[in-house]
C-alpha positions as CSV (number, residue, x, y, z in Angstrom):
1,M,22.7,12.9,-25.7
2,P,21.4,14.6,-22.5
3,V,23.6,14.5,-19.5
4,A,22.3,12.3,-16.7
5,Q,21.8,14.1,-13.5
6,P,22.5,12.3,-10.2
7,L,19.3,11.0,-8.6
8,E,18.5,10.0,-5.1
9,P,17.4,6.4,-5.2
10,Q,14.4,5.7,-3.1
11,G,14.5,2.8,-0.7
12,D,12.1,-0.1,-0.9
13,P,10.0,-0.1,2.3
14,S,9.5,-3.9,1.9
15,V,13.2,-4.6,2.2
16,L,14.4,-5.4,5.7
17,R,17.7,-3.9,6.6
18,M,19.9,-4.7,9.6
19,A,23.3,-3.5,10.7
20,S,24.1,-5.2,14.0
21,P,27.1,-7.4,14.4
22,D,24.8,-10.4,14.5
23,S,22.8,-9.3,11.6
24,N,23.4,-12.5,9.6
25,T,22.0,-14.6,12.5
26,A,19.0,-12.3,12.8
27,A,18.5,-12.4,9.1
28,G,18.4,-16.2,9.2
29,E,15.8,-16.1,12.0
30,M,13.7,-13.5,10.1
31,L,14.0,-15.5,6.9
32,G,12.8,-18.7,8.6
33,E,9.9,-16.7,10.2
34,E,9.0,-15.3,6.7
35,L,9.0,-18.8,5.2
36,R,6.9,-20.2,8.1
37,R,4.3,-17.4,7.7
38,H,3.9,-18.2,3.9
39,R,3.7,-21.9,4.5
40,E,0.9,-21.3,7.1
41,L,-0.9,-18.9,4.8
42,C,-0.9,-21.7,2.2
43,G,-2.4,-24.1,4.8
44,L,0.6,-26.5,4.6
45,T,2.3,-28.5,7.3
46,L,5.9,-29.3,7.8
47,K,5.3,-32.7,6.5
48,D,3.6,-31.3,3.4
49,V,6.7,-29.2,2.3
50,A,9.5,-31.5,3.4
51,P,9.6,-33.2,0.0
52,V,10.0,-29.8,-1.7
53,I,13.5,-29.4,-0.2
54,R,14.3,-33.1,-0.3
55,G,14.5,-33.4,3.4
56,S,12.6,-34.2,6.6
57,T,10.2,-32.2,8.7
58,S,13.0,-31.5,11.1
59,K,15.0,-29.9,8.3
60,V,12.2,-27.6,7.5
61,S,11.7,-26.8,11.2
62,R,15.4,-26.0,11.6
63,L,15.2,-23.7,8.6
64,E,12.1,-21.9,9.9
65,R,13.7,-21.5,13.3
66,G,16.9,-20.1,11.8
67,E,19.0,-22.9,13.5
68,S,20.8,-24.0,10.3
69,P,22.4,-22.1,7.5
70,P,19.8,-21.8,4.7
71,K,20.7,-23.2,1.4
72,P,19.6,-20.9,-1.6
73,R,18.1,-23.8,-3.5
74,D,15.9,-24.8,-0.5
75,V,14.7,-21.3,0.0
76,Y,13.9,-20.6,-3.6
77,D,12.2,-24.0,-4.0
78,L,9.9,-23.2,-1.0
79,A,9.3,-19.7,-2.3
80,R,8.1,-21.1,-5.6
81,H,6.0,-23.7,-3.9
82,Y,4.3,-21.0,-1.8
83,G,3.7,-18.8,-4.9
84,L,5.4,-15.7,-3.6
85,S,5.0,-12.5,-5.6
86,D,7.9,-10.5,-6.9
87,A,7.7,-8.1,-4.0
88,Q,7.6,-10.9,-1.4
89,M,10.6,-12.5,-3.2
90,R,12.6,-9.3,-2.8
91,V,12.2,-9.5,0.9
92,V,13.2,-13.2,0.9
93,E,16.2,-12.6,-1.3
94,Q,17.4,-9.7,0.8
95,L,17.3,-11.8,4.0
96,L,18.9,-14.7,2.3
97,A,21.8,-12.5,1.1
98,Q,22.2,-11.0,4.6
99,T,22.6,-14.5,6.2
100,N,25.9,-14.7,4.3
101,N,26.8,-11.1,4.1
102,Q,26.4,-11.3,0.4
103,E,24.9,-9.0,-2.3
104,W,21.5,-10.3,-3.4
105,Y,22.7,-11.4,-6.8
106,E,25.4,-13.7,-5.4
107,Q,22.5,-16.1,-4.5
108,F,22.3,-16.7,-8.2
109,A,25.9,-17.5,-8.8
110,D,25.1,-21.0,-10.0
111,V,23.2,-19.7,-13.0
112,T,24.9,-16.4,-13.6
113,P,28.4,-15.8,-15.2
114,D,30.8,-13.5,-13.5
115,Y,30.6,-10.8,-16.2
116,L,26.8,-10.6,-15.8
117,R,27.0,-10.3,-12.0
118,R,29.5,-7.5,-12.6
119,L,27.0,-5.8,-14.9
120,I,24.2,-6.1,-12.2
121,R,26.5,-4.6,-9.6
122,L,27.3,-1.6,-11.9
123,E,23.6,-1.2,-12.7
124,G,23.0,-0.7,-9.1
125,R,25.4,2.2,-9.0
126,A,24.4,3.9,-12.2
127,D,21.9,6.7,-12.3
128,W,21.3,6.6,-16.1
129,I,21.2,3.5,-18.3
130,T,21.0,3.6,-22.1
131,I,20.4,0.4,-24.0
132,F,20.5,-0.3,-27.7
133,E,18.9,-3.6,-28.5
134,N,18.2,-5.2,-31.9
135,Q,17.3,-8.8,-31.0
136,V,15.0,-9.0,-27.9
137,V,13.3,-6.9,-25.3
138,P,16.1,-6.2,-22.8
139,G,16.1,-8.0,-19.5
140,L,15.3,-4.8,-17.5
141,L,11.9,-4.6,-19.3
142,Q,10.9,-8.2,-19.8
143,T,7.8,-9.8,-18.3
144,R,8.1,-13.1,-16.5
145,A,6.5,-15.0,-19.3
146,Y,8.6,-13.4,-22.0
147,A,11.7,-14.0,-19.9
148,Q,10.8,-17.7,-19.5
149,A,10.3,-18.1,-23.3
150,M,13.6,-16.4,-24.0
151,V,15.5,-18.6,-21.5
152,R,13.9,-21.8,-22.9
153,L,14.8,-20.7,-26.4
154,V,18.5,-20.2,-25.7
155,R,18.8,-23.0,-23.1
156,P,16.3,-25.7,-24.3
157,D,17.9,-28.4,-22.2
158,A,18.0,-26.5,-18.9
159,P,16.0,-28.1,-16.0
160,E,13.0,-26.3,-15.0
161,D,14.3,-25.1,-11.6
162,E,17.4,-23.5,-13.4
163,V,15.0,-21.7,-15.9
164,M,13.1,-20.3,-13.0
165,R,16.1,-19.1,-11.1
166,I,17.4,-17.3,-14.2
167,V,14.0,-15.7,-14.7
168,M,13.8,-14.7,-11.0
169,L,17.2,-13.1,-11.3
170,R,16.1,-11.1,-14.4
171,L,12.9,-9.9,-12.6
172,R,14.9,-8.9,-9.5
173,R,17.2,-6.8,-11.6
174,Q,14.3,-4.6,-12.6
175,F,13.9,-3.4,-9.0
176,I,16.5,-0.6,-9.8
177,L,13.8,1.1,-12.0
178,E,11.7,1.4,-8.9
179,Q,14.6,3.0,-7.1
180,G,14.6,5.9,-9.5
181,R,17.1,4.9,-12.2
182,R,16.6,6.6,-15.6
183,L,16.4,4.2,-18.6
184,T,16.6,5.1,-22.2
185,L,15.8,2.2,-24.7
186,L,16.5,2.4,-28.4
187,L,14.8,-0.6,-29.7
188,D,14.9,-2.0,-33.3
189,E,11.2,-2.3,-34.4
190,T,11.8,-5.8,-35.7
191,V,11.9,-7.0,-32.1
192,L,8.1,-6.2,-31.9
193,D,7.5,-8.7,-34.7
194,R,9.5,-11.6,-33.2
195,C,6.8,-13.7,-31.5
196,R,8.4,-15.3,-28.5
197,G,6.3,-17.6,-26.4
198,G,3.1,-17.0,-28.4
199,A,0.7,-14.2,-29.0
200,D,-0.5,-13.9,-25.4
201,V,3.0,-13.6,-24.1
202,M,3.8,-10.9,-26.6
203,R,0.6,-9.0,-25.9
204,E,1.5,-8.9,-22.2
205,Q,5.1,-7.9,-23.1
206,M,3.9,-5.1,-25.4
207,E,1.5,-3.9,-22.7
208,H,4.4,-3.9,-20.2
209,L,6.4,-1.7,-22.5
210,V,3.5,0.7,-23.0
211,K,3.2,1.0,-19.2
212,A,6.9,1.6,-18.9
213,A,7.0,4.1,-21.7
214,T,4.3,6.3,-19.9
215,S,6.4,6.5,-16.7
216,Q,8.6,9.5,-16.0
217,K,11.9,7.5,-15.7
218,V,11.7,5.3,-18.9
219,N,12.2,6.6,-22.4
220,I,11.5,4.1,-25.2
221,R,12.1,5.0,-28.8
222,L,11.7,2.6,-31.8
223,L,14.1,2.4,-34.7
224,S,12.7,1.6,-38.1
225,K,13.9,-1.1,-40.4
226,D,15.7,1.4,-42.7
227,C,17.8,2.9,-40.0
228,V,21.6,2.3,-40.1
229,L,22.3,0.5,-36.8
230,P,25.2,-0.9,-34.9
231,P,25.9,-4.6,-35.6
232,Y,25.4,-5.6,-31.9
233,P,23.5,-4.5,-28.8
234,F,25.2,-2.4,-26.2
235,T,24.5,-0.7,-22.9
236,L,25.9,2.6,-21.7
237,L,26.0,3.3,-18.0
238,K,26.3,6.7,-16.5
239,F,27.3,7.1,-12.8
240,P,27.1,9.9,-10.2
241,T,30.1,11.9,-9.3
242,G,32.9,10.2,-7.2
243,G,34.1,7.6,-9.6
244,P,34.3,6.7,-13.4
245,S,31.6,8.7,-15.1
246,E,30.4,6.1,-17.6
247,L,31.3,2.8,-19.3
248,A,29.9,0.7,-22.1
249,Y,28.9,-3.0,-21.8
250,V,28.8,-5.3,-24.8
251,E,27.8,-8.9,-24.3
252,H,29.1,-11.8,-26.4
253,V,28.0,-15.4,-26.5
254,S,30.1,-16.5,-23.4
255,S,31.8,-13.3,-22.3
256,A,31.4,-9.5,-22.2
257,T,33.5,-6.4,-22.9
258,Y,33.6,-3.3,-20.7
259,A,34.7,-0.2,-22.4
260,T,36.0,2.7,-20.3
261,H,38.5,4.5,-22.5
262,R,37.3,7.8,-23.9
263,K,38.1,6.9,-27.6
264,A,35.8,3.7,-27.3
265,L,33.1,5.6,-25.4
266,D,33.1,8.4,-28.1
267,G,32.3,5.7,-30.6
268,Y,29.3,4.5,-28.7
269,H,28.2,8.1,-28.2
270,K,28.4,8.7,-32.0
271,W,26.1,5.7,-32.5
272,L,23.7,7.0,-29.9
273,T,23.6,10.4,-31.5
274,L,22.8,8.9,-34.9
275,M,20.2,6.6,-33.5
276,C,18.4,9.3,-31.5
277,A,18.2,11.5,-34.6
278,A,16.7,8.6,-36.6
279,A,14.5,7.1,-34.0
280,D,10.7,7.7,-33.8
281,S,9.6,10.2,-31.2
282,M,8.6,9.0,-27.7
283,E,4.9,9.7,-28.7
284,S,5.1,7.9,-32.0
285,S,6.9,5.0,-30.4
286,L,4.3,4.7,-27.7
287,T,1.6,4.6,-30.4
288,R,3.3,1.8,-32.2
289,L,3.8,-0.1,-29.0
290,Q,0.1,0.2,-28.3
291,A,-0.7,-1.0,-31.8
292,A,1.5,-4.0,-31.4
293,A,-0.2,-4.9,-28.2
294,E,-3.6,-4.6,-29.9
295,R,-2.4,-6.8,-32.8
296,Y,-1.2,-9.5,-30.5
297,A,-4.5,-9.3,-28.5
298,Q,-6.5,-9.9,-31.7
299,Q,-4.3,-12.8,-32.6
300,T,-4.8,-14.3,-29.2
301,T,-8.6,-14.0,-29.7
302,L,-8.4,-15.7,-33.1
303,D,-6.1,-18.5,-31.7
304,G,-8.5,-19.1,-28.9
C-alpha cells in the first residue's frame, strides 16, 4: 500500500467563517438573511412559508431577523421547500452549526448514531481514506437518488423528512473530497449489478463513479467475483503527523468497531495488499464502470 502524504485541504469559498465573540449571534442573523433571500428568490411571502415550519408569519419573520434561536428542523424544512442546491445547503449548514457553536454534523444528531458522527469527525481529519465495500456504493460516492433508494430500502417505515435528512447528511460528508482528501475504493463488482432505485438511478450512479474515477484524488478499482475477499466492508483512515497515524473502522448493524492496535491494523493491511494485487487496474475498472453506465442507460431507454 502506498503511504499517504499529508495534504493541505483547500477551503470552500462558499462557506462563511466568523471568529468574533458574538459569532453565534452574527451567524443567526446571517442565516436568517440567507433564508429570506432564498424565499424572495422563490417569490414567496412570509404567509406562504409559515405552514412549512408549522408556525405563524411572525415565527418566520423572527427566524429571518435572527431574533430567535433557529431550530434545525425548521431550517432544513425551509431549505428543502426553497430547493437549495448542495452548495447552498453547505452555507446554511455552516451558519446553523455556528449559531450553537457546533460542528456541522451535530445538526443531524437526531438521525445519526454517535459512532457514525465519530467517523464523520475522523474523516474530516484524515488525509487518505481507503474503503473496501462488497454490498453498496459507499456513502462518500453516492448520488442523491441512490442514497435515497438505499435509505428507503433499509428504513422502509421512516418518514420522508427523516429520509431526506439522512440523505442530506450523506451528501454533506462528500465535501471532504472537494477539500483534497485522497480516496481509494476497492469495490466488489457485484455492487454494479445490484439495481437500487431503478435503471435510471443506477445509470446516474455509475456515471458519478466514472467522473470520480477520472479525478486525481479518487482511485476506484473493481474486484471480480472470483477474488477472495474479507467477509465485511471496512474503512482505513490515515492521518497527518501529530496524532495516531491510522485506524480501521468496521460498521455493524447497530454499532461500530474502531481498531487502532498495530496487530489489528496489520490484518487489515494484509487484506488490502491481497485485494490490490487481485483488483482490476484503474484503467480497466474505469472501462467497466463506463460499460455499466451504458448498460443501465440502454435499460432506461427500453423501460421508457
